[in-house]
C-alpha positions in Angstrom: 55.2 9.5 68.4 55.1 10.5 64.4 56.7 12.6 62.5 54.4 14.4 59.5 56.1 12.8 56.4 55.5 15.9 54.5 58.1 17.9 56.3 61.6 16.4 56.0 64.4 17.7 58.0 68.1 17.8 56.5 71.3 16.7 58.6 72.4 19.8 60.0 69.2 19.6 62.4 70.7 16.2 63.6 72.1 17.8 66.5 69.1 19.4 68.4 67.0 15.9 67.3 69.9 13.7 68.6 70.4 15.5 72.0 66.4 15.3 72.7 66.3 11.6 71.8 69.7 10.6 73.6 68.2 12.9 76.7 65.1 10.2 76.9 67.0 7.2 76.5 69.6 8.1 79.5 66.5 9.4 81.5 66.6 6.1 83.4 62.5 5.8 83.4 61.5 2.2 81.8 59.8 2.8 78.2 60.6 6.4 78.1 63.7 6.4 75.3 62.9 7.6 72.1 65.0 5.9 69.5 65.5 8.2 66.4 64.8 6.2 63.0 66.1 8.2 60.3 64.2 7.5 56.9 65.2 8.5 53.3 66.4 8.0 50.2 69.9 6.6 49.1 72.9 8.9 49.4 71.2 12.1 51.5 73.3 12.0 54.8 71.4 9.8 57.0 74.5 7.9 58.2 76.3 10.8 58.4 74.5 12.7 60.0 74.5 10.7 63.2 78.4 10.4 62.6 79.0 13.8 62.3 77.1 14.3 65.6 78.9 11.6 67.7 82.4 13.4 66.1 81.0 16.5 67.7 79.6 15.2 70.8 82.8 13.0 71.4 80.7 9.7 71.3 81.6 6.6 69.9 80.3 5.5 67.2 79.8 1.3 66.5 77.5 1.3 63.4 75.8 -2.1 63.0 74.3 -3.0 59.2 71.2 -5.3 59.4 71.6 -7.3 56.3 69.2 -10.1 55.4 71.2 -12.3 57.4 70.2 -12.9 60.8 72.3 -10.8 63.3 73.7 -12.7 65.7 74.5 -9.8 67.8 71.1 -9.4 68.4 69.5 -12.8 69.0 72.9 -14.5 70.2 73.7 -18.5 68.8 73.6 -22.2 70.1 77.1 -23.7 70.6 77.5 -27.1 72.1 78.9 -27.7 75.7 80.9 -30.7 75.1 81.5 -31.1 78.8 77.7 -31.4 79.7 77.0 -32.3 76.1 74.1 -29.7 75.8 73.5 -26.6 73.6 74.2 -23.4 75.4 72.8 -19.9 74.2 75.4 -17.4 73.7 75.3 -13.9 73.0 77.5 -11.1 72.1 77.8 -8.4 74.2 78.8 -5.5 71.5 75.2 -4.2 71.9 75.0 -3.9 75.4 78.0 -1.6 75.2 80.9 -3.5 75.9 83.4 -2.5 73.3 87.1 -1.8 74.8 87.7 0.5 71.7 85.0 2.9 73.2 87.2 3.4 76.3 85.1 5.3 78.9 83.7 7.2 76.4 79.8 7.5 75.7 78.6 5.0 72.5 76.0 5.3 69.9 75.0 2.2 68.3 73.7 3.0 64.8 71.3 0.0 63.2 72.0 0.7 59.8 69.7 -0.3 56.8 67.0 -1.5 59.2 64.5 -2.5 56.8 66.8 -4.8 55.0 66.8 -6.8 58.1 64.9 -10.3 58.3 61.8 -10.4 60.9 63.5 -12.1 62.9 66.3 -9.9 63.4 63.6 -6.9 63.9 61.2 -9.0 66.6 64.8 -9.0 68.4 65.5 -5.3 68.0 62.3 -4.2 69.2 62.9 -6.1 72.3 66.0 -4.7 73.0 64.7 -1.3 72.1 62.0 -1.7 74.6 63.6 -3.5 77.7 66.9 -2.2 77.3 68.5 -5.8 77.9 69.3 -9.0 76.2 68.6 -12.6 77.7 68.7 -10.8 81.0 71.8 -8.9 80.4 71.5 -5.3 81.0 72.2 -2.4 78.4 74.9 -0.1 79.9 73.8 3.0 80.7 76.5 4.8 78.4 74.8 3.3 75.5 72.0 5.2 73.3 70.9 3.7 70.1 69.7 5.3 66.7 68.5 3.5 63.2 68.6 4.7 59.5 67.0 3.3 56.5 65.6 3.5 53.2 62.1 3.3 52.0 60.7 0.5 50.4 60.0 2.8 47.2 63.4 3.9 46.9 64.4 0.1 44.9 67.1 -0.2 47.7 66.2 -3.5 48.9 64.0 -2.1 51.9 61.0 -3.7 52.9 58.2 -1.8 55.2 59.1 -2.0 58.7 56.6 -4.1 60.9 54.1 -1.7 63.2 55.9 -3.3 66.4 59.0 -0.9 65.5 57.0 2.2 64.2 54.8 2.2 66.9 56.3 3.5 69.9 59.9 2.2 69.6 61.0 4.3 66.6 60.5 8.0 66.2 60.5 8.1 62.5 62.6 10.9 61.1 61.8 11.5 57.6 65.5 12.8 56.3 65.1 14.9 53.0 67.6 17.0 50.9 68.0 20.8 51.9 70.8 22.5 49.6 71.6 25.7 52.3 71.9 22.7 54.8 73.9 20.6 52.7 76.2 23.9 51.7 76.9 24.7 55.5 77.9 21.1 56.2 80.4 21.3 53.0 81.9 24.6 54.4 82.7 22.7 57.7 84.1 19.6 56.0 86.1 22.4 53.1 84.8 20.5 50.2 86.3 21.2 47.0 85.6 24.8 46.0 84.2 24.1 42.6 81.7 21.1 43.9 80.4 23.8 46.3 80.5 26.5 44.1 78.6 24.8 41.5 75.6 23.6 43.7 75.5 27.3 45.4 75.1 28.4 41.2 72.4 25.4 40.7 70.8 23.7 43.8 68.8 21.5 41.6 72.5 19.5 40.9 72.6 18.3 44.5 69.8 15.5 44.3 68.1 14.0 41.3 66.7 10.3 42.6 64.3 9.0 40.7 64.0 5.1 41.7 62.1 4.3 38.2 65.3 5.9 36.0 67.2 3.6 33.9 70.2 5.7 34.5 72.9 3.7 36.4 74.1 6.7 38.3 72.1 9.8 39.6 72.9 12.6 41.1 72.9 12.8 45.3 74.7 14.5 48.1 77.2 11.6 49.0 78.1 11.3 45.3 79.2 15.0 45.0 80.9 14.3 48.0 82.8 11.5 46.8 83.7 13.3 43.6 85.1 16.4 45.9 87.7 14.0 47.6 88.4 12.6 44.0 88.8 16.1 42.8 91.2 16.8 45.8 93.6 14.1 44.3 94.0 16.0 41.0 93.8 13.5 38.5 93.8 14.1 34.5 90.8 15.6 33.0 90.1 12.1 31.5 90.0 10.1 34.2 88.3 13.0 36.2 85.7 12.9 33.5 85.1 9.0 34.2 84.9 9.9 37.9 82.9 12.2 37.3 80.3 10.2 35.6 80.3 7.4 37.8 79.9 9.9 41.1 76.8 12.0 40.5 75.9 10.8 36.8 76.4 11.5 32.9 73.8 14.6 32.6 75.0 16.6 36.0 78.7 15.9 35.5 78.0 17.7 32.0 76.5 20.6 33.6 79.0 20.6 36.1 82.0 20.2 33.3 80.3 22.8 31.1 80.5 24.7 34.5 84.2 24.3 35.4 85.0 25.3 31.4 84.0 28.6 32.3 87.5 29.6 34.3 89.6 29.9 31.2 87.5 32.8 29.9 87.9 34.5 33.5 90.8 36.7 34.7 93.8 34.4 36.2 95.0 34.6 39.3 98.3 36.5 38.3 95.8 39.2 36.3 93.5 39.7 39.7 96.8 40.1 41.8 98.7 42.5 39.6 95.5 44.6 38.8 92.6 44.0 41.5 91.0 46.8 40.2 91.0 46.5 36.4 91.3 42.5 35.6 88.3 41.4 33.8 84.8 40.7 35.5 82.4 38.2 34.3 78.9 39.0 33.5 77.2 35.6 33.4 75.9 34.1 36.7 77.3 30.6 36.1 80.9 32.8 35.1 80.8 34.8 38.8 80.6 31.6 40.6 82.9 30.0 38.7 85.0 33.1 39.0 84.5 32.5 43.0 85.2 28.6 42.7 88.7 29.5 40.7 90.1 31.8 43.7 89.0 29.6 46.2 90.9 26.8 44.3 94.0 28.4 44.2 93.9 29.6 47.7 93.1 25.9 48.9 96.4 25.0 46.3 98.3 27.2 48.8 97.3 25.7 51.7 98.1 22.4 50.4 101.6 23.6 50.0 101.6 24.6 53.5 102.3 28.1 52.6 100.9 31.3 54.2 98.2 34.1 52.5 100.7 36.9 52.3 98.9 40.4 52.8 98.8 41.6 49.6 97.4 38.6 48.1 94.3 38.8 50.1 93.9 42.7 49.8 94.1 42.5 46.3 91.5 39.5 46.1 89.2 41.2 48.2 89.1 44.3 46.0 88.8 42.4 43.3 85.6 40.4 44.9 84.1 43.9 46.0 83.4 44.6 42.2 81.2 41.5 42.1 77.5 42.2 42.9 77.3 41.5 46.4 75.4 38.2 46.8 78.4 36.7 44.5 80.7 38.3 47.0 79.4 36.8 49.8 79.6 33.3 48.2 83.1 33.5 47.2 84.5 35.2 50.7 82.9 31.9 52.2 84.4 29.5 50.3 88.0 31.2 50.6 87.6 31.2 54.0 86.7 27.6 54.2 90.0 27.1 52.0 92.3 28.8 54.0 92.5 29.7 57.8 95.0 32.9 56.9 92.0 34.3 55.2 90.0 34.9 58.0 92.9 36.2 59.9 93.5 39.3 57.4 92.8 43.1 57.8 91.2 42.9 54.4 88.4 40.0 55.4 87.9 42.1 59.1 87.1 45.0 57.1 84.7 43.1 54.7 82.6 41.9 57.8 82.8 45.6 59.3 81.3 47.1 55.9 78.8 43.8 55.3 77.4 42.9 58.6 74.1 43.0 57.3 75.2 40.2 54.3 77.7 37.5 56.5 
């Protein structure tokens, strides 16, 4: 089975794909199991798409990175038996599902960096996936398999996969970058409001991978996620500048920093709370997104302190936001909602949902 490589999927589509593939692996019909192979450039969420799925379904994820050394887990190893004076072939039963850490949960074994594995490892992998057994030992029924890897053209050490895996053993799933899909995921993870607002403002910031580029660091979903978590540690500006360039590259971080520097020109949080009907409004698109990020950041800080949002606070924020064009209000409301659960419990938010059902 093949997927048209002109059409890529984003990590938010993983659940439906994995549900279908894993159902065939659990069917008990010999040779019917479809093993999804997620293929795409570096840093776009292939591995984390599987991880998030396993968290969602309460499946124990056991990642096995297939590197350039032979995988003993797949091929076993010979060890001397000093009593008999013979070599005996021993296998590790990890890929069969014998894992005490999983307790009684289902297990997903993810073969990561698959194209970086040597040919003998891939041959052993093909046999395991087809027969669901290793040296005569069957794979436990609770085990499902998935795989992920880069493409040879990505310059990440990947080699072309042999046809014995492509044809009939793997279902190749080309993974791409979808801004809206990533933003939905970022909302569920409560990523830093500034990062999310910047990507909402200019989606092209999210990903800029060119394997021929001489830039040591390029922007990727993984890089922005790392930067989000780094920002949550509240580093000084000079430290953040180093971390930012190291996470998403010099050019993209410079644009992101410029986006954040618009904030001082906007109404302060205190001005919004004191006079939501009269506090100054931004006029430029970037400034509108920055205003939303600024408000959401303040709300997230309240959450970090363990404080509740007061009624007057939320009411003032909503009064101010409703003065913005509708599309920017919607984007900011999503940021605020993800920053503190009290925001969604407020009467002001409930009224907003009623008044703007067609937008939310």
